[in-house]
C-alpha positions as CSV (number, residue, x, y, z in Angstrom):
1,M,90.7,99.3,125.4
2,I,88.9,99.4,121.9
3,S,86.2,101.9,121.3
4,V,83.9,100.7,118.5
5,V,81.9,103.6,116.8
6,V,78.6,102.6,115.2
7,P,76.9,105.5,113.0
8,A,73.1,104.6,112.8
9,Y,70.5,106.3,110.6
10,N,67.2,104.6,110.2
11,C,68.6,101.1,110.8
12,A,66.3,99.9,113.4
13,S,65.5,96.6,111.7
14,W,69.2,95.6,111.4
15,L,70.6,97.3,114.4
16,P,70.0,94.5,117.0
17,E,72.2,92.1,115.0
18,A,74.9,94.5,114.7
19,I,75.1,95.4,118.3
20,D,74.7,91.9,119.4
21,S,77.6,90.9,117.1
22,L,79.8,93.5,119.0
23,L,78.6,92.5,122.4
24,A,79.7,88.9,121.5
25,Q,83.2,89.9,120.7
26,T,85.9,87.6,122.4
27,H,88.0,90.7,123.1
28,R,86.3,92.1,126.2
29,D,87.9,95.2,127.0
30,R,85.9,97.5,124.6
31,E,83.3,100.0,124.5
32,I,80.4,100.5,122.0
33,V,79.4,104.1,121.1
34,V,76.5,104.4,118.8
35,V,75.8,107.7,117.0
36,D,72.2,108.2,116.1
37,D,72.5,110.3,113.1
38,G,69.0,111.9,113.5
39,S,67.0,108.6,112.8
40,T,63.0,109.0,112.3
41,D,62.5,105.3,112.9
42,D,62.6,103.0,116.0
43,T,66.4,103.3,116.2
44,L,66.3,105.0,119.7
45,A,63.8,102.4,121.0
46,V,66.1,99.7,119.9
47,L,69.0,101.2,121.5
48,A,67.3,101.8,124.8
49,R,66.9,97.9,125.2
50,Y,70.8,97.8,125.6
51,G,70.9,100.0,128.7
52,D,74.5,100.8,130.0
53,R,76.1,98.0,127.7
54,I,76.4,100.8,125.2
55,R,76.7,104.6,125.0
56,I,74.4,106.8,122.8
57,V,75.4,110.1,121.2
58,R,72.7,111.7,119.4
59,S,72.8,114.4,116.5
60,T,70.9,115.8,113.6
61,N,71.4,114.0,110.2
62,G,74.9,114.8,108.9
63,G,75.6,111.5,107.1
64,L,78.1,108.8,107.7
65,A,81.2,111.0,107.9
66,A,79.9,113.5,110.2
67,A,78.5,110.7,112.4
68,R,82.0,109.0,112.5
69,N,83.6,112.4,113.6
70,L,81.3,112.9,116.4
71,G,81.7,109.3,117.5
72,L,85.6,109.9,117.4
73,A,85.1,113.0,119.8
74,H,83.5,110.7,122.4
75,V,85.6,107.6,122.5
76,R,87.9,106.8,125.4
77,G,89.8,103.8,124.1
78,D,93.4,103.4,122.9
79,W,92.2,101.8,119.7
80,V,89.1,102.8,117.5
81,A,87.2,100.3,115.3
82,F,84.1,101.4,113.0
83,H,81.1,99.3,112.4
84,D,78.0,99.9,110.1
85,A,74.7,99.5,111.8
86,D,73.5,97.1,109.1
87,D,76.8,94.9,109.1
88,V,77.5,91.8,111.4
89,A,81.2,91.5,113.1
90,L,82.6,87.9,113.3
91,P,83.1,87.1,117.1
92,D,86.9,87.4,116.9
93,R,87.0,90.6,114.8
94,L,88.6,92.9,117.4
95,A,90.8,90.1,118.9
96,V,92.5,89.0,115.5
97,L,93.1,92.6,114.3
98,L,94.8,93.5,117.6
99,A,96.7,90.5,117.5
100,F,98.1,91.1,113.9
101,I,99.2,94.6,115.0
102,E,101.0,93.4,118.0
103,R,103.0,90.6,116.1
104,T,103.7,92.8,113.1
105,P,106.8,95.0,113.4
106,G,106.5,98.5,112.3
107,I,102.8,98.5,111.8
108,E,100.3,100.7,113.8
109,A,96.9,100.0,112.2
110,V,95.3,97.2,110.1
111,F,92.6,96.8,107.5
112,A,91.2,93.3,106.9
113,D,88.4,92.0,104.7
114,G,84.7,91.5,104.6
115,E,82.4,89.5,102.7
116,R,78.6,89.8,101.5
117,M,75.9,88.1,103.5
118,D,73.9,86.9,100.6
119,D,76.5,85.1,98.3
120,G,79.8,85.3,100.4
121,T,81.7,87.5,97.9
122,R,84.8,89.0,99.4
123,I,85.3,92.7,99.4
124,V,88.9,92.6,98.5
125,P,89.5,91.0,95.0
126,A,91.4,87.8,95.1
127,R,94.2,89.3,93.0
128,M,94.8,92.1,95.5
129,T,94.6,89.7,98.3
130,A,97.5,87.5,97.0
131,R,99.7,90.6,96.4
132,L,98.9,92.6,99.7
133,A,98.5,90.1,102.4
134,G,100.6,91.1,105.3
135,Q,102.0,94.0,103.3
136,R,102.0,97.6,104.2
137,L,99.4,99.6,102.3
138,G,99.9,102.9,100.6
139,A,98.5,105.6,98.1
140,K,99.5,103.2,95.3
141,D,97.4,100.6,96.5
142,L,94.4,102.8,97.0
143,F,94.8,104.3,93.5
144,K,94.9,100.8,92.0
145,G,91.3,100.0,93.7
146,F,92.2,98.7,97.1
147,P,88.7,99.0,99.0
148,A,89.4,100.5,102.3
149,Y,86.4,99.7,104.4
150,F,86.8,101.1,107.9
151,Q,84.4,98.3,109.0
152,A,87.4,96.0,108.8
153,S,90.0,98.4,110.4
154,L,91.6,98.8,113.8
155,V,93.5,102.2,114.1
156,P,95.2,103.8,117.0
157,R,93.0,106.8,118.3
158,A,96.2,109.0,118.0
159,A,96.3,108.2,114.4
160,F,93.0,109.8,113.8
161,A,94.2,112.9,115.4
162,R,97.1,113.1,113.0
163,A,95.1,112.6,109.9
164,G,92.2,114.8,110.8
165,T,88.6,114.3,110.4
166,F,86.5,112.6,107.7
167,D,85.2,115.2,105.3
168,P,81.4,115.3,105.8
169,D,80.9,116.3,102.3
170,F,81.5,112.9,101.1
171,R,78.5,110.9,101.2
172,I,79.5,107.8,99.5
173,H,83.3,107.4,99.5
174,P,84.6,109.1,102.8
175,D,86.6,105.8,103.5
176,N,88.6,106.2,100.2
177,D,89.3,109.8,100.7
178,Y,90.4,109.3,104.4
179,A,92.5,106.3,103.8
180,Y,94.7,108.3,101.7
181,R,95.5,110.7,104.5
182,L,95.5,107.8,107.1
183,F,98.2,105.7,105.1
184,A,100.3,108.7,104.7
185,T,100.7,109.3,108.5
186,C,100.0,106.0,110.1
187,P,102.0,102.5,109.1
188,T,99.0,100.3,107.9
189,A,99.0,96.7,106.7
190,Y,96.4,94.4,105.1
191,M,95.4,91.1,106.8
192,D,94.0,88.3,104.7
193,R,91.0,87.5,107.0
194,V,87.4,88.3,106.7
195,V,86.3,90.1,110.1
196,F,82.9,91.3,109.0
197,R,79.6,90.5,107.0
198,Y,78.2,93.2,104.8
199,R,74.3,93.4,104.1
200,W,73.7,94.2,100.4
201,H,70.3,95.9,100.1
202,E,68.3,98.7,98.2
203,S,69.4,101.6,100.4
204,N,73.2,101.0,100.3
205,I,74.5,104.4,99.4
206,T,77.2,103.1,97.4
207,R,74.9,102.5,94.6
208,D,74.9,106.1,93.4
209,W,77.3,105.9,90.6
210,L,77.5,109.6,89.6
211,V,78.1,111.0,92.9
212,G,80.6,108.2,93.8
213,R,82.6,109.0,90.7
214,E,82.5,112.8,91.5
215,E,83.7,112.0,95.0
216,L,86.6,110.1,93.8
217,S,87.5,113.0,91.4
218,R,87.5,115.4,94.4
219,T,89.9,112.9,96.2
220,L,92.3,113.0,93.2
221,E,92.0,116.6,92.9
222,R,93.0,116.9,96.5
223,L,96.0,114.7,96.1
224,L,97.2,116.7,93.1
225,Q,96.9,120.0,95.2
226,E,97.9,118.8,98.7
227,D,99.8,115.6,98.7
228,P,102.8,115.5,96.4
229,T,104.3,112.4,98.3
230,S,101.3,110.3,97.5
231,V,101.2,111.7,93.8
232,A,105.0,110.8,93.5
233,S,104.4,107.3,94.7
234,I,101.4,106.7,92.1
235,G,103.0,108.8,89.2
236,E,101.4,112.2,88.5
237,E,100.6,111.4,84.9
238,R,98.7,108.2,86.1
239,V,96.9,110.6,88.5
240,R,96.1,113.4,86.0
241,E,94.9,110.7,83.5
242,Q,92.4,108.8,85.8
243,L,91.2,112.4,87.2
244,A,90.4,113.4,83.6
245,R,88.8,110.0,82.9
246,H,86.5,110.5,85.8
247,L,85.6,114.1,85.1
248,H,84.9,113.1,81.4
249,R,82.6,110.4,82.4
250,T,80.7,112.5,84.9
251,G,80.6,115.6,82.8
252,R,78.8,113.6,80.1
253,R,76.4,112.1,82.5
254,R,75.7,115.5,83.9
255,L,75.2,116.8,80.2
256,K,72.9,114.1,79.5
257,R,70.7,114.9,82.5
258,G,70.6,118.5,81.6
259,D,73.0,119.7,84.5
260,V,74.9,122.0,82.1
261,E,76.9,124.1,84.6
262,P,78.3,121.2,86.5
263,A,79.0,119.4,83.2
264,R,80.9,122.5,81.8
265,R,83.1,122.5,84.9
266,Q,83.8,119.0,84.8
267,L,84.7,118.8,81.1
268,T,86.7,121.9,81.1
269,R,88.7,120.4,84.0
270,A,89.1,117.2,82.0
271,L,90.5,119.1,79.1
272,E,92.9,121.2,81.3
273,L,94.4,118.0,82.6
274,K,94.6,116.3,79.0
275,P,94.5,119.2,76.5
276,R,95.5,116.9,73.4
277,N,92.6,114.5,74.0
278,L,90.2,114.8,71.1
279,I,87.3,113.3,72.6
280,Y,87.6,115.4,75.6
281,R,87.8,118.3,73.4
282,Y,84.7,117.3,71.4
283,H,82.5,116.9,74.6
284,Y,84.0,120.0,76.0
285,W,82.6,122.1,72.8
286,R,79.2,120.2,73.3
287,A,78.9,121.5,76.9
288,L,79.9,124.9,75.8
289,W,77.1,125.1,73.2
290,A,74.4,123.2,75.2
291,P,71.4,125.1,75.9
292,E,71.0,126.3,79.6
């Protein structure tokens, strides 16, 4: 059985299309677990219309990662798929993902692709698709920018137990952070196939550039401190360079906004990573002398 976890927060206008697309899956051995993440709109009324065709888990608002963790605690299936409340799954999404795993030796999980509803743009860039199709994914691919969208994945439930929980402090990039841990413990491949459609709208949380960059920095910092194997596969110097670059950019942005203390911390760390970089040193001193 495949358990589909749907975190939902104030998505009443889009939720019916999302749930209907899951109920229409050609793979019938599945359950749909919707986590109402403290919605204040008509989400519960929408969910009530589906009766026992879905299971509902309620919580106070904790964000996407926390809702996923709660959903994982309630699933009963052998496999887990995630689906966002404003996305639409293609009818054979679950079937093709499961079939790919079953016919690919040594692979336990799979990530596929998605496309925007408005213009059909695919999430995985064409240059990556050509290189990664049918191949095992690793930390090096994530570092190079592979977009690990869990809405396009199918993962054995046991793999989540090995990799741990999603970090609820990640509001924008929990997928990227978690994928590093998942790929390190579960053989995962990429399938060149669109399996869901992505709604692009003003409330997309991925549009907050500053917070998103800071979360990417946290992930790279964690790799340096906790995951030497992934760091070695990427190259430690490359990790340090990219982390320093993120910290420098966010530190400058924070400084411009008047957020002096976080700016100082980020620019200090950037200089620690690349002490010979004169540009980093210049902005570090600017932060030190900035008025509180």
